[in-house]
N, C-alpha and C positions, 0 to 999 in steps of 0.2 A: 560441378557435377562430379560425383564419386564414380570411379570405375571399379568393377569387380576384378579382383586379382585372380590370375590364373592359378589353379591349385599347386602347380609346381613352383610358383614364386611366392605364394602366400606363406607367412611365417607359421611355423608349427605351433599347435596348441599345446599348452603345458598346464599341469596342476601344480600349484605352489602351496606348500603347507608350512605352518609355523611349528617347529619342534622344540620341546623343552629338553635341553641337553642333560638335565639331571635325571629325567625319567625315560627319555627316548620316545616319549609319546607326543602325539599331536595336541596342540592347544585346542580346547573345546569351548564352545559358547552354548550354554544351556544343554550340555551333553552331546552336541553335534560338533565333530571336528571341523575346524576352520580350514577351508580350501578355496583358493582363488583360481579360477580358470582364465588363462590369459594367453595372448600371443606375444607378450613382452614380459618374460619371467624375471628379468633383472630389475625392472621397475617395480613389479609386484613384490619381489623379495625385499627390496629397499623400503617399500611402504610398510610391510609387515614388521620389519626389524627397527623401524624408526622409533627412537626413544626407549629401546629395550637393551638390556645388558647383553653384549655378545658372548659373555662367558656362560650365560644361561639359555640363550636362544639361538637357533639357526633356522634358516629357510631351506626347505628341501624342494627341489624342482624335479618333477617327473614328466617327461614328454608323453603326450597322448598320441598314439599312432593312428593315422588316418585309416578308416575302415575297420578299426578294432572292435567296434560295437556290433558288427554284423554277426 
């Protein structure tokens, strides 16, 4: 049985983007920027960078503040 995490102990939500170092722009798929929303940004960044040349790509992590959508 899964238990709900108390908001104070839940990992923060983050947006992880794949950035082309040559242009400074986010990687796009069919014109839409690729963004992963996750509570484990290190894992998401590792997946995005897997098999890519680190000289050309970086993963950018932006925390999403709770209640910011209000």
